[in-house]
N, C-alpha and C positions, 0 to 999 in steps of 0.2 A: 361882487365876489365871483371868482372864476370857478366854473364847474370842473369836477374831476373827470367827467366823461363827456361823450358827445351829446347826450340828450339834455333837455332842459330840466334842471334839478331844483326843486323847491324844498327847503327845510321848513316844516310846519311845527310850531310849538305853542305852548301856552300853559299857564299854571293849572293845577287841578281845579276842575269845575269851571274852567274859563269858557267852555263850549268848543274846544278844539275838535271833538268828534263830529259835531254838527258840520263844521267847515270841511273836514276830511271827507265825510259822506257826500257832501255836495260836490266836491271836486271829483270824486269817483264817478258820480252821476254824469258829470260833464265830460268825462273821458280820461281823467288822469289815472295813471298807474300808481297805486298806493303801496308803499313799503312801510309796514307798521312796526315800529320799534318795540312796542309792548309784546307783539307776537314773537319777535326775534328774542326778546329778553327771556321769554319762557322756553324757547327752543334751546338756548345756549346753557340752560341749567337743567336739562333733562337728565335722567339717570344715565350714567356712563360718560357724561361729558366732562372735559377738563374743568369747566366752570363750576359744576356741582361739587367736584372733588375739592376744588380750592375753597369753596364756601364751607364744606364740611371740615376741612383742615383748620380753617381760621375760627369758625364760630362754634365748632363742636358738634357732637352727634345729636344734640337736642333739636337741631334745625333740620334733621332728616327724618322723614316719616318712616314707619315700619315697612312700607312697601318700597322704600328706596327713593321716593320723590322728595322734593323740597317741601319742608313744612313752612309755608309762607306766613301763617300767623305767628309762629314762634320766631321766625327771622324778623318779621315786622316789629314785634315787640322790642327787639334789641335795637334795630337801626333807627326807629323813630324816637327812641329815648336817648340816643347817644350819637351826636353828629360825627364823631371820630369813627365809630363803627359803620355808619352810613357811608362815609367816604371810602372806607376799606371795601365795602361791598361794591361800590361804584367802580373802584379800581380793578375789581375782578370782572365785572360784567360788561362795563361800557366798551372796552377794547374788543371783546368777543362779539358784541352786538354790532359795532361799527364794521368789523371785518365781514360779518355775514351780510350786512346792508350793502357794502361795496360790491360783493359778489352779485347781488340782485340788481344793483344799478348797472353793472356791466352787461346784463342781459337785455337792457332796454335798447330800442332802436333810436337812431339819431333824431327822429322827429317826434319822439314821445315826450310828454310832460310827466315827470315822475315826482311824486310827493313823498318825502320822507317824514312820516308822522311820528314825531319824537317828543314826548313830554319833557325829557331832561336834556334837551339840546344844549343849553348853556352849560349845565353841569358836566355833560359828557365831552364838551369841546375844550375843557381846560387843558392848556398845554399844546393845543394844535389849532391850526387855522380852520375856519368854517368854510368848507368847500361846496358852496351852493351858489347857483345863479341868483337866487332870491331867498331871503329868510323872512318868513311870515309869522307874526306873533298874534295870537288871538288873545285879546285883553278884556278883562272885567275886573272891577274893583275887588279888593280883598273882602270887603263887607258882603258884596254880592255872592262871592264864591263860598264864603262861610255859610251863608244862608242856604245856598243850593245844596251844600254837603249835608246840612242838617235836615233839609226837607226831602231830598231825593235819595240820600244814602243812610239816613237815620243816625248820623253822627251827633255827638254832643258838641257844644261850641268849643270845648277844650280839645276834643279829638280833631275837629276841623282845623283849629288853629295850629295844632302840631303838624298836620299834613301840609298846610301852607308854608309853615316855617321850615319844613324839611326840604323845600325846593328853593331854587334861585329866587331872588327878589324880582318884583315887577320891573324895577329900574335896570337890573342886570339883563333881563330879557329884552326890554325895549331898547337897550343900548346896541343890540345886534340886529334889530329889526330893519328890514327894507320896506316892509309893508305891515301896518298894524290894522287888524280887523277888530273893531269895537263891538263887543257882544254884550253891552249893557242894555240894549234896546230889544225890539221884537225880533222874532225869528226872521220875518221877512226883511227887516232892515239888515240883519246879518247876511242873509243870503244874497242880497243885492251887492254887498261888498265882495262876497266870494265870486259872484258872476263877473264883476269888474276885474278882479284878480285873474280870473281865467282868461278874459279877453286880453289882458296884458301879457300873459304867458303865451297865448296863441300868436300874438303879434310878434313876440320875440322869437318864437320858433320859426315863424314865416320869414323873418328877416335873415335867418341862417341858411335858408334853402334857396 
């Protein structure tokens, strides 16, 4: 997949509780520049933004807190119960997040490895080409991820299942993957795969100069 800018751009994704944060943290330690879509998603719905105004217009005043910020629990209760409403929210936020991400990509030097850490890469890419040098998917089975959500986040099995079902399927993510990092094993096994990925990226950057 062709990069949209001069640097080497990795799209990093994975389902909830797949271990994507572990991979992103390791890549940052190795020297990658991380652009975190979750951070940008909060930024584009801050008070006074067009994103928050659009959310309030569509979902109503109940999703806005008294201090003018987004009431995330209230909005979450709506979108996780109704796929159509979730798609509507994505249609508001994804373009704004992608626009801001591209601004940050443009600031990178030609020899940088930039990682776009984006949980909803597949969902946000609908209708457009994925503009990455490499798409990396962190993968773990649905059963493993449900167990992690229950143990680490205190969710019920039903709540965990709803979260998994609100995202793209494993098959949809794997269909766009250039590299799959298997996070079913130990942390050390996962980190070895990340280190190999970094070596591959460094080799590619070196081949451009």
